[in-house]
N, C-alpha and C positions, 0 to 999 in steps of 0.2 A: 546383093545391094552394092553398087560402086560408090565411091568417095568423091568428093571434088577436092582434087588437089592442086599443087601449084604450078604455074608456068615458069619456067627458068630462064631468065635473061643471061646472055653471055657475057662476062666480062671483057672489057676493053684490053686489046693488046697492044702493048707499048714497045716493044723490042724483040730481039731474038736470040735465039741460042741454038748451040749444035751439040749434038749428041753423039757419043761413041759407045757402043756396047761390045762386049764381047759374044760371040757366036753362042747360042744355046745349042747344046748338044743331046738334048733329050730325044731318044727315039721313040718313045713311047707316050705319047700324049694320053692326058686323062679324059674323060667324058663327065661333064657334068651333068646338074639334074635337068638341064634344059637341053643337054645333047650337044653343048658346045666344047670344042676340044680346048683343053686347057693343058699346061706345060707343068712338069715339077719345078720346085723353084732352083734357080740358078744364079749365079753371080752376075751382077750388072753393075757395069761402071760407066758414070754419068759424067762428062766433063761439061759444066754448065757457064757458059761464057756469058749470058746476061739472061735474065728474067723469063717472062711468063710463056713464049712460044714453046718452048721444051714440054710444059705442062697444060697446054690449053686442052687437049684431050681429057687428062687427068682431072683438070678442075671441073670441066663440063659432066663429066662422070659424078665426082663426089658432090657437086651443089644438088643433082638429080638425085643421087643417094638419100644424102641428108634431108632434103626437102620431102620426099616421098617418105622416110621414116618420120619425120615431125607430122606430116599428116595423119599418120597411123595413130602416133601418139596423142595427137589431139582428139581424135575419136575417142580413144580409150579415156581419157583425161575426162572427156564431157561426161561419160557414164561409167565412172569409178565405182566396182562392185567390191565388197570385201572379199570376194572370193579370187579377186585379181592379184590379190597379195600373198607371196610365198614367203618363207624364210630362208636364208642361205646360212651357211656354217657359221658366217661372220657377224651374222644377227640384222644385217641390213634388208631393207625390203626389197623385193624385186618383183616387177608385174610384168603382166602378159605383154604389155607396151616393150618392156626391156627386150624380151626375146624376139618380139615381132620386128622391133626397131634393127635389131642386130641382122636377122633374117633378110629385110627388106635392103640394107645397106650391101650385104654380101652378096646377093643376088644382081643388084644393079651393077656394082663394081666387078663382077664376073662376067655379066653381057655386055657391058659396054667397052671392057678392055679385054675382050676374050683372046687377044693375041699375046697377052703376057702371063706368067704365073700370078696368082692371087697369094701373097702372103699378108693375112689380116691378125694383128694382135688386137684382141677385144676382150671385153669384161666377162661377157657371161659364157657357160658353155651349156650342153644339154643334160648335164647328170642328174639334176633334179626333175626335169621333164620326163625322163626314163624310168622313173621310181612308179611303183604301185600307188593308184588313186590319182595321177595327174593326167590321165587320158584326156578328161573333159577341158582340162585347161589347154593341153597341146592341141585338141581340134578347135578350140576357141581362136589360138593363136594362128594354126593355119590357115582358117577362115579369114582373119582379119588381114593376113600377108596376102592371099587370095585377092581379096576384095580391092586392097591397095594396089597391087601390080594390075589389076583388071583396068585401072585408070590410066596407066601409061601404054600407048600403043605399041611400043617395042615388046611388050610382054602378052600382046594379044593372042589369048588360046592357051596360052602357059598356065597349067594347074598345078600347085604342088600338093604332094601326099604328107601325111603326118611323117613318114620316114623320110622323106625330103627336107621337110622344114628341119627336123634334126640334125641330118647332114650339114645342112646350111648354116645352121647356127654354129655348129663345130668347125667351120670354114676358119672361126676366130680364135684358133688354137696355136697361132703361130708365136714363138718365144721372141720375134725380133732379132735384134743385134746389130752389130757395126757394118755388116756386109749384106749388099742387094737393097732391094725395095721392099720397103714393109708399110702396108695401112696400117693405120692404129685408130681404133674407134670406143668411145664410150656411148653404148645406144641410149641411153638418158643419163647424162650428167647430172646431177642432183634429183636423185630418185625419191628422196624426202619431201622436196620442194614440188615435184610432181604430184605426189601423193596429197599433198596440201593444197594443189590448185596453183601453186607460186611458181617459181623461175625455174627452168631446166634448160639443158640442151643436148642436142643431138652433135656430138663434137667427132669430127673425123679430121684426121691428118694424115700427111705421106712423108715417110723418112725416106732418104737416100743415102745411102752410106753413112748412116748414122745422124744424118742431120736432117731437120725439119725444112721441107721445100715447099709445103702447101697446107692449108689449113682451111675448114669449114665449120663455121658454128650456126646454126639453126636453132634458133631462141624464140619459139611460139608466143611464150608470153611477155615477151620484152618491148615495150613499147618504143614506137618509133622516135617519141620525144625525149628528152633526159629525163633520165630517173634520179638525178641529184640536183635539178635546177638549173644546171650551166653546162653547156656543151657547143661545140663548134659544128653542128650540123644544122643549127639555125632553124629546127623544125618545132613548129607548134603542133603538128598532128595529134590527133587521138588514136592513131592507127596502131594496132598491135601485132607484132610478128617481124622478127629480123633476121635477115640471113647475112652474115659476116665472112668475107672469103679473102685470101691473100696467098700467093703466091710468091717464090723468093725473088728480092730485087723489083717487085712490080708495085709494091704498095697495099694498102688493105682497103676493099670495099664492101659497103652497106647497101642493101635493098630490102623492099618489103618483101617478107616472107611468102606472100600469097598473091603476089601479082607479077606482070610484067613488066613493071616500072624500070626504068634504067638504074644500073649501081651507081652510087656517090663515093668517091674518095673521101676516106676519113682519116683525121690524123688525133694522137692524143693530145691532152692537154698541155698547153704551154706555160703552166703556172710555173714562176721561179721561187716565190714567197711561199715558205711551207703554212705558214700562219694562214694563206688563201687556199690551201689545197683542203680537198676533201679526200678520204679513203674509204676504200672496201674492204670489206672481209666476210668471212663464211657467215651465213644465218645461224648456222647450228653452232653451239658452243663446245661440242663434241667434236668437231672437225677443225677447230683452231683456237687457240689459247689468246682469248680475248683481252683479258689482264694485260698481257705482254704487249699486244696491241695497242691497248690505252697508254702504255708507260712511253712507249715509241711516239706514239701520237702528242704526249704531252711535252717530251723532249724538242719535238719539231715545233710545237707552238700551235698546232692544229686547233683551229676553233670549232670547226663543223663536228658534228656527231658522226658516228661512222655509218656508212650505208651497208647494211647486212642483206644480202642475198644470196641464193643458192647457185650452184654449179658455174661453169665457164661462162655462162651470161655476163659474168663480172669483166671477162677478158674482153668480151665484145663493148660493154659500155664503156670500159677505160680507152679501147682503141677510137672511140668516137669523141672522147673527151668529157664524159661524164663525170668523172672523177679523175685524180691525180696519181694515186697510190694504192696499191694493194698488198695486204699483208696477208700471209699465211703461215700460221705456228702449230702445227700439228702435235698433238699429246707425244709424250714420250714412248717410242716404241713403234708408231706408225710409220710404215714405209710407203712413199709416195707412189703411185702407179703413173705410169708414162701416160696413158689416156687420159687422166684428169688434168693433161697440162700441154699435151703435144699441139694440139689445134689453137688454142687460146693463145701459146708462146708467140706462134708466129702470127697471128692476128694482131697482138699488140706490137712485137718488133718491127713488122712491116708498116704499121702507123705509127713508128718513130718512138717507141716505148724501149725500156729495157728490161729485162726478165733474168732474175739471177737467184741465186740461193743467199742464203742470209750472210755468207762471207764475201759475197760479190762475185761469185764464179758462175758462168753460163751453166745453164741446165744441161745436161750430157743425155742423151735420148738413146745412146748406143750400147746401153749395157742389159738390154733384155727389159722384161715388164716392169722394173723398178727403179726409180731416181736414186742414186747415192749420192746424197746431198748433205750440207751442211745446216741443222736445225730448222730452216722454212724456205719460204719463196717469198722474194719482195719484187714488186714489178713500181717503176716512175720513168717518169720522163729523164733525159740527160742531164737537165738542170739541178733536179730534185735528188737523183740518186746519191751523189756523194754525202749529202746531209742525211739523206735516209740511212744509208749505210752505218754512219758514225753513232746516229742514234740506236739502230739496232743492235750494234756491238755494245755500247754502253749499257741499255736495257737487258741485254742478255746476262752481262757480266754481272751487274747488280743482282739479275735473280739467281745465278749461280751461288753467289755471296750469301744471299739470304736462306737459301735452301743448304748450306753447308753450316749455318749456326745451329 
């Protein structure tokens, strides 16, 4: 059975770039599961003069990959079965859609960008699927992936075996780092939201020499209209499903996920008075310290209640002006993973926002799979950020003082 998936509209190109690369010196190309030659990772140096021309091919591939993966996820979410959920060692739920989404993205990137080595930093690996008792789940994932790929002409006639699928999922085993090019994927960001039938996102970004240069967020359950009552895209539509994408120096765009509609350029909120600002935070209290966020909001004089939603859909909503502030303060001991923020960060910054840690330092994605940062992550526009940083510092100091008593 095939799935009706999305048509992808190309982003408008606004300027040019020049690329300089060191020659690849690998004499032994590897053969992928589809017979495509690929090359072992090598160091690639890009000198970006300006904007999206250097990343047109990559953006088209990323949009196709995220949209097809979202199509698979939507199908699974509509018929979510208890057997779809497994447990990982960190006790977070993992679904067949998580694995299937990662496989689809890996295969699309490999096929569309076959002339380049594929380095993918991703959340899942095939370890649990290789265990005894997982064969039925593995076969279902393989079937879903094959059905999804069958809707895309470029994959016509290509069928994966279960062994192919396991290898494909493990394409995401890269450690990332400061050198070369690395794709970064969260196949379902907001797994708990996905399981509840709420917000989630397929989040895909590209790092070049440790810097984010491209990001795509496929948000199947996010309305086209504002989720906070005020935004700058002037849409009163009841349509659901948004695709956000950005490349460095070219701005952020949004379009309907399941249509060939033209993308529209979006911008963050221009609110300057914090009393008029609304703020986003994680839906799950286990993911962020809601009490600290409340203290910060009180210091700023924010009157609106927090908007709590799952996943990097928050970054997408912020990029179009649904809210003005995002606060994320994980519990002590938690280490942020880069796939939870890479795509969302560039979507917001290219829309005019600022993303920093609690000390006001830019997020550094060049250290591997984890972010080393101060306390938490905050997002706002240029006008609000100084006031927000002051309120954050004061609230954290008060919290630390109270804890010491």
